[in-house]
C-alpha positions in Angstrom: 0.0 0.0 0.0 1.4 3.4 -0.8 2.1 5.9 1.9 -0.7 8.2 1.1 -3.2 5.6 1.4 -1.7 4.2 4.6 -1.8 7.7 6.2 -5.5 8.1 5.1 -6.5 4.8 6.5 -4.8 5.4 9.7 -6.7 8.8 10.1 -9.9 7.3 9.1 -9.4 4.5 11.6 -8.8 6.5 14.5 -11.6 8.9 13.8 -14.1 6.1 13.2 -17.0 5.3 15.5 -15.9 1.8 14.8 -12.6 2.1 16.5 -13.6 0.2 19.6 -14.7 -2.6 17.5 -11.5 -2.9 15.7 -9.3 -2.1 18.6 -10.8 -3.8 21.6 -10.2 -2.0 25.0 -9.6 1.3 23.6 -10.9 4.3 25.4 -12.6 6.3 22.7 -12.1 9.6 24.6 -8.4 9.1 25.3 -7.3 6.5 23.1 -3.5 6.7 23.7 -3.5 7.2 27.4 -1.5 4.9 29.5 -4.6 3.1 30.7 -6.2 2.7 27.2 -2.9 1.5 25.8 -2.6 -1.0 28.5 -6.2 -2.2 28.1 -5.7 -2.5 24.2 -2.4 -4.4 24.6 -4.1 -6.8 27.2 -7.0 -7.4 24.9 -4.4 -8.1 22.0 -2.3 -10.5 24.1 -5.4 -12.5 25.2 -6.4 -13.0 21.6 -3.2 -13.5 20.1 -0.8 -14.3 22.8 -1.0 -18.1 22.4 0.8 -17.9 18.9 -2.3 -17.5 16.9 -1.5 -16.0 13.6 -2.7 -12.4 13.1 -4.9 -11.8 10.1 -3.3 -9.0 7.9 -6.4 -6.7 8.3 -6.0 -6.8 12.1 -2.3 -6.4 12.0 -2.7 -3.3 9.8 -5.4 -1.9 12.2 -3.2 -2.2 15.2 -0.2 -0.7 13.3 -2.2 2.3 12.1 -3.8 2.8 15.5 -0.4 2.9 17.5 1.4 4.7 14.7 -1.3 7.3 14.3 -1.3 7.8 17.9 2.4 8.7 17.8 2.0 10.9 14.8 -0.6 12.8 16.7 0.8 12.9 20.1 4.4 13.6 19.2 4.1 15.7 16.1 5.4 12.8 13.9 4.9 11.9 10.4 4.5 8.5 8.6 7.3 7.5 6.5 8.5 4.2 4.8 11.7 2.2 4.9 12.6 -0.6 2.6 12.5 -4.1 4.4 16.2 -4.6 4.0 16.8 -1.5 6.1 14.8 -3.2 8.9 17.0 -6.4 8.7 14.3 -8.3 6.8 13.7 -7.9 3.0 10.6 -10.0 3.3 9.0 -7.3 5.4 8.3 -5.5 2.2 8.0 -2.0 3.2 8.3 -0.7 6.8 5.8 1.8 8.1 7.5 4.2 10.4 6.9 7.3 12.4 9.6 9.9 12.2 9.8 12.8 14.8 11.0 16.4 14.3 13.5 17.1 16.9 13.9 13.4 18.0 16.7 11.2 16.5 14.8 8.0 16.1 11.9 6.4 14.3 9.3 4.0 15.5 8.7 0.9 13.1 5.1 0.0 13.5 5.8 -3.3 11.8 7.6 -4.6 14.7 5.2 -3.4 17.5 2.9 -6.3 17.6 5.8 -8.9 17.8 7.4 -6.9 20.4 4.3 -6.8 22.5 3.9 -10.5 21.9 7.6 -11.2 22.9 7.5 -9.0 26.0 4.1 -10.3 27.1 3.8 -7.6 29.8 0.7 -5.8 28.7 2.6 -2.6 29.0 4.9 -2.6 26.1 3.1 -0.1 24.0 2.2 2.2 26.9 6.1 2.2 27.6 6.8 3.2 23.9 4.5 6.2 24.2 5.9 7.2 27.8 9.3 6.9 26.3 8.5 9.2 23.3 7.0 11.6 25.8 10.2 11.8 27.8 12.4 12.2 24.7 10.1 15.0 23.4 10.3 16.7 26.7 14.2 16.5 26.8 
């Protein structure tokens, strides 16, 4: 999917009244609060934490939800990187959030696997918390 369409879909998802159906546990009034992110990740781990494969549409919804939250919360912008830059050419393209004034990007492709690997229920909340600290410094 090209970057323009990815951005459009991400904005549409987070503005949709269906957000709670697509991203279970989300607080529609404050979707990227620590409490909401922990609830979303807990639901995600209950559903996929046993190694169940994640359907591509659901994977995309979570990537877009998390990435668009970072775009909005930390004045980021969506960018893409070729899979070989991410250590895996089979990735195809990596959808990332780049930040003005911060020296890193967050790769949304890996956020789901990292949450599954950590299995803490707080990985995504920690990403947002870390970005808030970096932005403030």
